[in-house]
N, C-alpha and C positions, 0 to 999 in steps of 0.2 A: 681159844682162837680169837685173834683180834682182826678187825678189818680196817682198811683205810681207803683213801681216795684212789689209790693205785691198785685196788683189788680188781681181778678180772671181772668185767661187767659189774653192774651195780644193782639196779632195781628190777630189771626184767630178764627173762630167759632169752637166750639167743639160739638160733639153730641154723645149720646149713645142711645141704643134702649132697650126697655123692652116690655114684652108681658102682656096684661091684657085682660081677656075674649076673647082670640083668636085674638086679634087685636094688632098690633105692635104700640107702642107709642114711638115716638122719642123725646128725650130731647136734647135741644140745649142751648148753652151759646152764646149770642150775645153781646160781650163786647162793641162794638161801640154804642149799644143802651142801655147799662147798664140793660140788661134783660136776663132772662132765659125763654125759651119757651118749650111747649109740642106740638108736632104735632101728629095728628091721620089721617091716610090715606092722608097725604100731606097737611092737613089743620091745622093751628094753633088753638088749642082748649084751651090753657091756657098760662098765662105768670106770671112771678114774676119780678117786677121792683126793682132795688136797686140803692143806691148811695154810692160812696166811699167818706169818710170824714176822712182824715188822716189815722189812723190805724184801722178804723172801716168800716164795710160794713153795711149799713142800708137797711133792706128789707122794702120797703115802700108800696108795693101793690101787692096782688096776686089776679088773676081773672081767672075763668074758664067759658067757653061758657055755658050759661044757659041750652042748650040742652044736655050738658055732665055732669051736676052737679049730685052728688050722685054716681059717678063711681070711686071715689077715686083718681081722677086725680090731685086735688090740693095737696093732701098728697104726691103723687109721685113727683110732681114738687118741693115742698119744701124740701123733703128729698134729691133729686138729687142736688138741688142748694146748700144746706148746706154741702153735701158731697164734692161738687166741692170747696167750700170755704175752707173746712177742708184740702183737699189734695193739693190745688194749692196756698194757701196763709197762712199768719200768722195773718190775720185780725180778729178782735173781731166782732162778730155778734151783731147787735142792731136790734131787731125785732120791727118795728114801726107798721106794719100791724097787726091788731088783730088776723087774722088767723095764722100768723107765731108765734105770742106770745103764742096762745093756743097750737099749734102744738109742739113747744119746751117744753112747760109745760107738755105735755103728753108723751114726748119722752126724758126721763132722759139722755139717752146716747148722746144727743146733747147739753145739758146744759153747758158743759165745753166751748163751743164756745162763750158763753156770757161773759166769764171772761178771756179768754186767752189773753196774752199780757199785762195784767194789773198788 
């Protein structure tokens, strides 16, 4: 994996919080791990791995703890990760993970990320 000045975030982790079903979910970007994570009550309940390849960010894997599936956490995770890529970089998104492919197919407002910079 190579990194460049347009990689999502650089030196420090970033996080945002949202609320779902009266529980605060914290979204984090962990650039050193090439990963976005979701935390619930201090525990990591989901992650999205990515790789940077030139001017592209490849989303390779999304996973949510089986005990939290069906709560919409994977959708929150992918949306927040794509929002971060949109606002922090000029990278083109390449969805490798089938979940990310389907999610972008269902959310037309994110499809421009697939072709930007080309």
